[in-house]
C-alpha positions, 0 to 999 in steps of 0.5 A: 500500500502507498504509505499512510493511506487507506485503499477504497478501490482497485482497478486494472486496465486492459493493458495491465495498468493498476490504479488504486483509490485511497484517502490520500488520492489516486495512485498508479503502480509503475511496475516497481513502486506506487506513483501518487498524483497530487492533483487527486488529493481531496483531504482538504475537501470531503475525502474520497467518494464511495466507488471513486474510480472508473476505467474507460479503456486506459482513461481514468475517471475519479470522484474526488471532493466536489468534482470529477477528475479525468486522466487522459494518459498524460494530464488530469482535468477537473469537471465541476458540472456533475453532482458528486454528493455523498454516496455517489457511484460512477461507471464509464465506458465507450466515451461515456460516464454515468454518476448517481448520488444518494439524492437521485441526481444522475449525471451523464457525460457524452461527446464532451458534455455533461447533462444532469437530471433527477432520476425518477424510478417507480416506488423509490423516494430519494428524499427519505432513504435508509436502504443503503447507497445506490450503486451503478455497474456496467457489463461487457455489452456496455449496458449500465445497471443500477442496484437500488431497492431492486435491480434496474437496467438502462435500455437506451434512455429508459430504466427498467426494473428487473425481476427473477419471476415474482422476486423483485430483488428488493434486498439485492446488494451489488458485488460487481460486474465482470465480463458478461454477468452482474453479480449480487447478493440477497437473502437467497445467497450469491446470484448473477444475471446475464447481460440481457437480463434473461438468465438468473443463477443462484450460486450458493458456494456454501454447498461447495466447500466455502463457509456459509458465513462468507460475505462477498465484497468484490469480483474479478474475472479473466481467462474463464475464471472468476475470483471473489474477495470475501471477508474470509479470503479469496474464492475462485469459481471456474464456472462449475467448481468453487474453491478457496484460494490459498495466499502463500506468504500473505496473512489477512483477516479478509479481502475488500477488493480484487482485480485481474490483469489481462494476463490473469495476474490478481491484485487484492486488498486485504485487512492485516490481522491485529496482534492479540494484545491490540485486539484485546485492548481494542475490545476492552475500550470498545466495551467500556466506551462504545458499547452503550452508545452502540446499543442505542444506535442499534436500537434506533437503527432497528426501530427506524428500519422496522418503521421504514418497512412498515411505512412501505407496507402501509403504502402498498396497502393504501394503493391496494385499497384504492385499486379495489374500492376507488378511494383511500380511507382517511384512516389509512392516510392518518396511519401513513402520517403516524408512521412517517412521524415515528420514522423520524430521528427526532421521534426516536430521540424523544422516546429514548429520552423518556425511557432513559429518564424513567431509568435514571429516575428509578435509580435516583429513587433507589439511591434516596430510598434503598428499600423502595420497590422496583415495581415503578420501573415496569409501571413507568415504562408501561405508562409511556408505552400506553401514552404512545399508543393512545397518542397514535390513536388520536387521529380524528376521522372526518364523518362521511355522508354514508355514516349511520346517524346515532348510536352504532355509527363509526367512532371519530377516532381509531381506538382499536390499538388503544383498546387492545393495549388497555385490555392487555395492561388490565390483564397484566395487572390482574395476573401480577396480583392474582396470587393475592386471592387466598384461593390462588395462593398456589400461583405465587412464583408462577406469574411468568408462566401465566404471562405466557399461557393466558394469552396463548390459551385465550387465542387457542380457545377462540380458534378452537370454538370458531373452527368447531362452529364453522366445521358444523356449519353453525355460522351464527355461533361462529359470529357470536364467538368472534364478538365474545372474544373481541369484546374489547374492540368489536369494530376493529380490523381483525374481528370485522375481517373474520366476521366478513369471512363468516358471512361470505361462507354463510351466503350472506353476501351483502352483509359480508360486503358491508362488514368488510368495507367497514373493516378497511377503515383502520389506520393500522395496515396489518395483514388482515387488510389483505384478508379483508380484500380477499374476502371482499372479492368473494362477496362481490363475486357471489353478487355477480360483480366480477370486475370489482371482485377481480380488482379486490383479489389483485389488490390483496396480492399487491398489498401482501405479495406472499398471498396465494389464496386470492388466485382461488377466486380469480380462477373461479371467476373465469370458470363461472364465465366459461372464459379462458380456462387455460388462464384459470388453470394457471391461476390454480397452479399458482395457488400452491406455489409457495416458492420463496415464502417463509414458514409463517407465510405458508401457514397464513396461506392455509392448506389449499389442496382441496380447492386446488384439485377441485378447481383444477378438475373444473378447469380441465373439464372446460379444456376438454381434458376429460381423462384427467378430471376424475382423478383430480376429483378423487384427489380433491375429496381425499384432501378435504377435511371430512369433519368440515361440512362447508369444505366438503360442500365446496369440493362437491360443488366444484366436482359438480361443475366439472362433471356438468362441463363434461356433459355428465349431468347425472354425476354432476347432480349427485355432487350438487345434491351432496353439497346441498345436504352438507351445507344447505344454507351456506355459500356452496349449498346455495350455489349447488341448489341454484345449479340444480334449478338451472338444470331443471329449468333447461331440461323442461 
């Protein structure tokens, strides 16, 4: 390394010229020593900018301070036109240069002129960002790429978002671009894409002798081989085999950069290992001085990250509700304002001051009165928590002309989260003091287990009673169960969504629609918004409003990309109309495509195999693939819960529609009659009875 410098970027030209970007400026290797260029020294300005070098043949471009430097092989020239603020990234090639900074300012150099404009990309806000630096790359075909909350490809003058199937690659981080591939990492591992964006590959080196904890920092290639700089050393990939590369005589903790010359020579930047004494001293100092600060910073960062993701999710829900209903409830607008406020650093600092003040106050109390109890600490923390929730709920909604007048009308405030927190606080107080009752003295010392068991038991009992009522087709009992167990907030998003679902399967579609529309006035855009949109689609479908139903299903999947259940309704809409059964069959296949979903997301999608096979039989019948229909019906019946009358009725209804499509009306009528017997007043029983009447009327 050049003396007194810290390297940030390493490049090797096509003729083997080695360039190094450091805090002290740009240096070039002359074959025996480093030559430093004083013109590039920016220590008096703002230091080097992220990804500060780019090669165009043998010409070099460097981001330094408040400008761009160009080396033409003999002289340096400075350009001040482009925006090179913090976080700027640059690529060059073919006589052109592209620079993008953290504020979204894109500068382009061509034919000796700079042109700058604000880059606008769908779904990306440059004013409130915490997703890391936007990073540019350029592949061998001259195409410019951008990694920023996804992967974007510049085609001419237009940026197009790239996706690997349904994966929008929102968490992608650039490793580098070499030859004909762009390399990046995301939660799935190390991945690459071809220059045309059509060939995606996942390359998990942990399966081939490279540790799973390896983090890839840079990439280079030459002669059909690719090398990766990692936090564990150098890794080589020849297109088929991964292997770690020994570095003879070199002891490093990890590598930050790697570059390959035209003859295959490798240049690397490594981190030299510290001595044990220095490492121990550094750790002690860090623990003594920086640990408390680091903990606060981590807490703030996590909180800010969570709030940012919640805000993005809230905006997707808002877009979905607008797509489905044509309007945005004021409660959702207020919820977005609340999340935006809670994402600010000022809000985090105020909250931290409150909590730290509570701790300091309790410490002072202990110092002044050593015999004082410790119960004020959780009480004060709980009070602050309740106050924050209460404040978030005080977002006044404007009355609408459609609101009912008098008792029973919607509240002018969104009290849902407050009531739930208050109920939880009351329960907490009761559990803490429950052993004061003589008959419950035996619970003393087991309060912690009560904290775990009571909420779990409450939810388990509710689910058990609700499922039991639904399985026997007693929808009134199911609705009563929902009201009983949500007594503290019967008008909240969750109870109204579940009630709307019950009304749909009970065949009470207008009530279901009204209930589900009332559910979508919550300012807390949780996953029950997606369920509400899905069930609203079913209620609209049963009223023959197919276009509205389709929009509602689409909205549910837009709000929560992991949802697969809406494909069930979208397929049934096409099948009922006898339109495009091939498309319906594709929707049916997506119903069980859980690729990339977490365990929890799979669980929320339920066990759809009875609907999958039933709808598939119907679609195959409309496509004329008669030999596949009977096996599909058999599999649907085998996958259906025999203890659930509505589920059995639904399967027989699908089977009846499939046999009717094949023209085997006698078998269809058997299935329809069975559906009516199983669920005479429910959704599928009513549909089956209607199908029987239509056949009877047409056969006269």
